[in-house]
C-alpha angles and dihedrals in degrees: 000000000000118000119222119226129187109233095246092051091047090051092050093046101033094141090053091048090052093047091049090050090053095045104033109018137254119003118210120220119201129201116199089346095306121116102244113156139021124211112204135169120265089243091057091045091053091048091053093046094047093050094056118113130205111261090237090056090049092055093042091054094044117116086233093060092093095046111118106233125195102228096173113127120235104249097189118123128279114296117244118254115273117230110230 
């Protein structure tokens, strides 16, 4: 499970943050309480990068790829203004 570090603590213990990323997985760094950065091992980074697909492949392999969509545009006139 990822450990959460405040940025100042991560700066002071950078070697420990790196070692934890190598041994136990991604380490989350927060800035003013907001999750901002993740430190992860190079091996995990490579795994993520190698598992990426092209967006076109993603859509081609989607179960929705064979759905017949009606892409005809509605050519009726302009709709009247809607009172809010």
